[in-house]
C-alpha positions as CSV (number, residue, x, y, z in Angstrom):
1,M,2.4,-4.2,-7.8
2,P,0.7,-4.7,-4.4
3,H,3.5,-6.5,-2.9
4,T,5.8,-3.9,-3.3
5,L,3.4,-1.6,-1.6
6,G,2.8,-3.7,1.0
7,N,6.8,-4.4,2.1
8,L,7.1,-0.3,1.5
9,V,4.1,-0.1,4.3
10,E,5.8,-3.0,6.5
11,W,9.5,-1.5,5.9
12,E,8.4,1.4,7.1
13,L,9.7,3.5,3.2
14,F,6.8,5.8,3.2
15,D,8.6,8.5,1.0
16,Q,9.1,6.0,-1.5
17,L,5.1,5.4,-1.4
18,K,4.1,8.4,-3.4
19,E,6.6,7.1,-6.6
20,F,4.8,4.1,-6.6
21,S,1.6,5.7,-6.7
22,V,-0.7,4.3,-3.7
23,T,-3.0,6.5,-3.7
24,D,-4.2,5.3,-7.0
25,C,-5.5,1.7,-5.4
26,I,-8.8,1.2,-5.2
27,E,-8.6,-0.9,-2.3
28,C,-10.9,-4.1,-4.2
29,G,-8.7,-6.3,-2.2
30,C,-8.2,-8.6,-5.5
31,C,-4.4,-8.4,-4.4
32,T,-5.9,-9.8,-0.7
33,Y,-8.1,-12.9,-2.0
34,V,-5.2,-14.3,-4.5
35,C,-2.2,-13.6,-2.3
36,P,-0.1,-17.0,-1.9
37,A,1.3,-15.5,1.5
38,D,-2.2,-15.2,3.1
39,R,-1.0,-11.2,3.5
40,N,-3.4,-8.8,3.7
41,M,-2.7,-6.3,1.4
42,V,-5.4,-4.0,1.9
43,Q,-4.7,-3.1,5.3
44,F,-1.0,-2.3,4.4
45,I,-2.2,-0.3,1.6
46,R,-4.3,1.9,3.5
47,Q,-1.7,2.4,6.0
48,G,0.6,3.5,3.4
49,K,-2.5,5.7,1.8
50,A,-3.2,7.3,5.3
51,H,0.8,8.6,5.5
52,V,1.0,9.7,2.4
53,M,-1.7,11.8,2.6
54,A,-1.1,13.3,6.1
55,A,2.0,14.2,4.5
56,G,-0.2,16.1,2.3
57,G,0.8,14.0,-0.9
58,K,-1.4,12.8,-3.2
């Protein structure tokens, strides 16, 4: 659900990212490649991961 992760980061709902297992993403870039809206999903996921890790969670 990369679009959900991207939306959560955009809306700054970082506490919900852990529920959606943002840290499980391997950042392969497939979601960015196939995104019809041409959104850079990997960048959003990286930001989300950084927030989760800074908060001390996996």
